[in-house]
C-alpha positions as CSV (number, residue, x, y, z in Angstrom):
1,M,-43.5,-40.8,9.8
2,F,-43.2,-37.1,8.9
3,G,-41.1,-36.6,12.0
4,R,-38.7,-39.4,11.0
5,F,-38.4,-37.8,7.5
6,K,-37.8,-34.4,9.1
7,S,-35.0,-35.8,11.2
8,H,-33.2,-37.1,8.1
9,L,-33.8,-33.9,6.0
10,K,-31.0,-31.8,7.5
11,P,-28.2,-34.4,7.0
12,F,-29.5,-35.0,3.4
13,I,-29.3,-31.3,2.6
14,I,-25.8,-31.1,4.0
15,L,-24.8,-34.1,1.8
16,V,-26.3,-32.6,-1.3
17,V,-24.5,-29.3,-0.7
18,L,-21.1,-31.0,-0.2
19,S,-21.6,-33.1,-3.3
20,I,-22.3,-30.0,-5.4
21,L,-19.2,-28.2,-4.0
22,L,-17.1,-31.3,-4.8
23,L,-18.4,-31.6,-8.3
24,S,-17.9,-27.9,-9.1
25,S,-14.3,-28.0,-7.9
26,I,-13.3,-30.8,-10.3
27,P,-13.2,-28.6,-13.4
28,A,-11.3,-25.9,-11.6
29,V,-8.6,-28.4,-10.4
30,H,-8.5,-29.9,-13.9
31,A,-8.0,-26.5,-15.5
32,A,-5.3,-25.5,-13.1
33,S,-3.3,-28.7,-13.9
34,Q,-3.3,-27.9,-17.7
35,P,0.1,-26.8,-19.1
36,L,0.5,-23.2,-20.3
37,V,-0.2,-23.1,-24.1
38,V,2.4,-20.9,-25.9
39,V,0.5,-19.1,-28.7
40,E,3.3,-16.8,-29.8
41,V,7.0,-16.4,-29.2
42,F,9.4,-13.5,-29.6
43,K,11.8,-15.2,-32.1
44,Q,14.2,-12.3,-31.6
45,D,14.1,-9.2,-29.4
46,K,17.0,-7.0,-30.5
47,V,17.8,-3.6,-29.0
48,Q,20.2,-1.3,-30.8
49,L,21.7,1.6,-28.8
50,D,23.2,4.6,-30.6
51,L,24.8,6.1,-27.5
52,G,25.2,9.8,-26.8
53,E,23.9,12.7,-24.7
54,V,20.5,11.7,-26.1
55,T,20.5,8.0,-27.0
56,H,18.5,6.7,-29.9
57,V,17.0,3.2,-29.2
58,T,15.8,0.8,-31.9
59,R,13.9,-2.3,-30.8
60,T,13.4,-4.9,-33.5
61,L,10.9,-7.5,-32.4
62,T,10.2,-10.7,-34.5
63,I,7.0,-12.4,-33.5
64,E,6.3,-16.0,-34.5
65,N,3.0,-17.8,-34.5
66,D,3.5,-21.2,-32.7
67,I,0.0,-22.7,-33.1
68,N,-2.1,-24.1,-36.0
69,Y,-4.4,-21.2,-36.7
70,S,-3.9,-17.5,-37.4
71,I,-3.3,-15.1,-34.5
72,V,-3.2,-11.3,-34.1
73,P,-0.6,-10.1,-31.6
74,G,-2.7,-7.1,-30.4
75,M,-1.1,-4.8,-27.8
76,I,2.6,-5.2,-27.0
77,T,3.8,-3.6,-23.8
78,L,7.4,-2.5,-22.9
79,S,8.2,-1.3,-19.4
80,L,11.3,0.9,-18.9
81,Q,13.0,2.0,-15.7
82,K,16.1,3.9,-14.8
83,Q,18.2,2.3,-12.1
84,S,21.2,4.2,-10.8
85,P,23.2,4.5,-7.6
86,D,23.1,7.6,-5.4
87,T,26.1,9.8,-5.9
88,L,28.4,12.0,-3.8
89,G,29.4,14.6,-6.3
90,P,30.7,12.6,-9.3
91,I,31.3,9.5,-7.2
92,P,28.6,6.8,-7.1
93,I,27.8,5.5,-3.6
94,P,28.1,1.7,-3.4
95,F,25.0,-0.4,-2.4
96,T,22.5,2.4,-3.1
97,N,19.9,2.3,-5.9
98,I,17.3,4.8,-7.2
99,I,14.5,3.5,-9.5
100,R,12.5,6.0,-11.6
101,P,10.7,6.0,-14.9
102,L,12.9,6.4,-18.0
103,N,12.4,9.7,-19.9
104,V,11.5,8.9,-23.5
105,T,10.6,11.1,-26.5
106,N,10.0,10.7,-30.2
107,V,8.3,7.3,-29.8
108,T,7.4,5.7,-33.1
109,A,6.5,2.1,-34.2
110,M,6.3,0.5,-37.7
111,M,6.2,-2.7,-39.5
112,A,9.4,-4.0,-41.2
113,D,8.1,-2.7,-44.5
114,G,7.8,0.8,-43.2
115,T,4.1,0.8,-42.5
116,P,3.6,3.0,-39.5
117,L,1.6,1.8,-36.4
118,T,-0.6,4.6,-35.1
119,D,-1.8,2.8,-32.0
120,V,1.1,3.9,-29.8
121,N,0.6,5.1,-26.2
122,V,3.2,6.2,-23.6
123,S,2.3,6.5,-19.9
124,V,4.0,6.5,-16.5
125,V,2.9,3.7,-14.1
126,N,4.4,3.7,-10.6
127,D,8.2,3.7,-11.2
128,S,8.1,2.7,-14.9
129,T,7.5,4.3,-18.3
130,V,5.1,2.0,-20.2
131,I,5.1,2.0,-24.0
132,Q,2.2,0.2,-25.6
133,Y,1.8,-0.3,-29.3
134,G,-0.9,-2.3,-31.2
135,V,0.0,-4.9,-33.8
136,W,-3.3,-5.8,-35.5
137,V,-1.8,-7.9,-38.4
138,P,-2.7,-11.6,-38.6
139,I,0.1,-14.1,-38.5
140,D,-0.4,-17.4,-40.2
141,P,0.7,-20.7,-38.5
142,G,4.4,-21.1,-38.5
143,Q,5.0,-17.6,-39.9
144,N,6.4,-14.4,-38.3
145,I,6.3,-10.7,-38.6
146,T,8.8,-8.0,-37.5
147,V,7.9,-4.8,-35.7
148,I,10.3,-1.9,-35.1
149,L,10.0,0.5,-32.1
150,E,12.1,3.6,-31.9
151,Y,12.5,6.3,-29.2
152,D,15.1,8.8,-27.8
153,S,16.1,9.1,-24.2
154,P,18.6,11.3,-22.3
155,D,18.5,8.8,-19.4
156,I,20.2,5.8,-21.0
157,V,23.8,7.1,-20.3
158,D,25.1,8.1,-16.9
159,S,27.9,10.5,-17.9
160,G,31.0,10.8,-15.8
161,L,34.3,12.7,-15.8
162,L,36.1,10.2,-18.2
163,F,33.8,7.2,-18.1
164,N,30.1,6.7,-19.0
165,N,27.8,4.0,-17.7
166,V,24.9,2.2,-19.3
167,E,22.4,-0.3,-18.1
168,Y,19.7,-1.7,-20.3
169,P,17.2,-4.2,-18.8
170,F,15.1,-6.9,-20.4
171,T,12.2,-7.2,-17.9
172,S,10.4,-10.6,-17.5
173,S,7.7,-11.2,-20.1
174,S,4.6,-13.4,-20.4
175,I,5.7,-14.2,-23.9
176,P,8.9,-16.4,-24.2
177,V,11.9,-14.7,-25.8
178,E,14.1,-17.1,-27.9
179,D,16.9,-14.7,-28.5
180,A,17.6,-11.4,-26.7
181,M,20.3,-9.1,-28.0
182,V,21.8,-5.7,-27.2
183,E,24.0,-3.9,-29.8
184,A,25.8,-0.7,-28.7
185,N,27.4,1.9,-30.9
186,V,29.7,3.9,-28.6
187,N,30.6,6.4,-31.3
188,G,34.3,6.0,-31.4
189,G,34.6,5.2,-27.6
190,H,35.8,2.0,-26.0
191,V,34.0,-0.4,-23.7
192,T,36.2,-0.6,-20.6
193,Y,34.1,-2.8,-18.4
194,A,31.0,-4.9,-18.9
195,S,28.8,-7.3,-16.7
196,E,29.2,-9.8,-19.5
197,K,31.9,-10.0,-22.1
198,P,30.7,-8.6,-25.5
199,T,31.5,-9.8,-29.0
200,M,32.3,-7.3,-31.8
201,N,30.4,-6.8,-35.0
202,G,32.7,-4.2,-36.8
203,S,32.8,-1.3,-34.4
204,T,29.6,-2.4,-32.6
205,Y,29.6,-4.2,-29.2
206,V,27.1,-7.1,-29.0
207,W,25.6,-9.0,-26.0
208,E,23.3,-11.9,-26.6
209,Q,21.2,-14.2,-24.4
210,P,19.8,-17.2,-26.2
211,Q,16.7,-18.9,-24.9
212,L,15.9,-16.1,-22.4
213,G,12.3,-17.5,-22.1
214,M,10.2,-15.5,-19.6
215,D,13.1,-14.5,-17.4
216,S,14.7,-11.0,-16.9
217,W,18.1,-10.0,-18.1
218,S,20.1,-6.8,-18.2
219,V,23.3,-5.6,-19.8
220,S,25.5,-3.1,-17.9
221,F,28.7,-1.6,-19.2
222,E,31.1,1.3,-19.0
223,Y,32.7,3.1,-22.0
224,S,35.3,5.9,-22.4
225,A,37.0,8.0,-25.0
226,L,40.3,6.7,-23.5
227,P,41.8,3.9,-25.6
228,L,41.7,1.4,-22.7
229,P,41.1,-2.3,-23.0
230,L,38.2,-4.2,-21.5
231,M,39.0,-4.6,-17.8
232,P,37.6,-6.9,-15.1
233,V,36.7,-3.9,-12.9
234,S,35.1,-0.5,-13.5
235,G,37.5,2.1,-14.9
236,S,35.8,4.9,-13.0
237,M,36.3,3.0,-9.7
238,L,39.9,2.5,-10.5
239,L,40.3,6.2,-11.4
240,W,38.7,7.5,-8.2
241,G,40.6,4.9,-6.2
242,L,43.9,6.1,-7.7
243,I,43.0,9.7,-7.0
244,I,42.1,8.9,-3.4
245,L,45.4,6.9,-3.0
246,I,47.4,9.8,-4.4
247,C,45.7,12.2,-2.0
248,L,46.4,9.9,1.0
249,I,50.1,9.6,-0.1
250,W,50.3,13.4,-0.5
251,V,48.8,14.0,3.0
252,A,51.1,11.4,4.6
253,W,54.1,12.9,2.9
254,T,53.1,16.5,3.8
255,Y,52.8,15.7,7.5
256,T,55.8,13.5,7.8
257,R,58.5,15.3,5.7
258,P,61.2,17.3,7.5
259,R,60.3,21.0,7.9
260,K,62.6,23.7,6.7
261,G,64.5,25.3,9.6
262,Q,63.7,22.5,11.8
263,N,66.5,21.9,14.3
264,K,68.6,18.9,13.5
265,P,70.0,16.8,16.2
266,R,73.7,17.6,17.1
């Protein structure tokens, strides 16, 4: 009888182990199928650029509580990169791209009422400059708070001979952004080309992306002191194309024009 029990013991143990594995996997599958619960949203993420040799950046972030109990936002992280083409002298080389951390200085953060946030940290991680600042203020259900981050950077503007280029990215976020906005003060200049057509608010150029969600978005544009209109192509590319065309015409004319003293046919 013991031999018969022993012969059935091994299949019984295998059945028990399989049952345990199956039961333990059910909560995991159930958890994985649950929808993502949005605790907070960035009601508005607005970036103001006061452009120049050193650009002053002001990021105004409105955080809204979307659940039925109070929350504390905690650490907010902003990753910044500089993406620019390789250049041959002053001429950018098409289809090339260099990514490096954005150089930032004078980083401060405060609440909308002017209360400073002291928990601010700046570090370089791989190819990004990472700014982290702590917001330890509770937000009641359905309410929002506004936080203002400011910094300076000499890397925002790529200066050229007559045209300057700017690209400001909104990287993807784990917190949905309802309204992303870039406002640029070009200090008396004129935007001559933009990846998206801007609107005007006085002398300020404005780009807006409603319902950005967790996606990424970037605004790139070119501005100049020349009083040129907004064009469908880059003014710097037109300028260098015109210079190259003039040089080619001059070379062709130089080598094909009649020479002085050259014998004329009789």
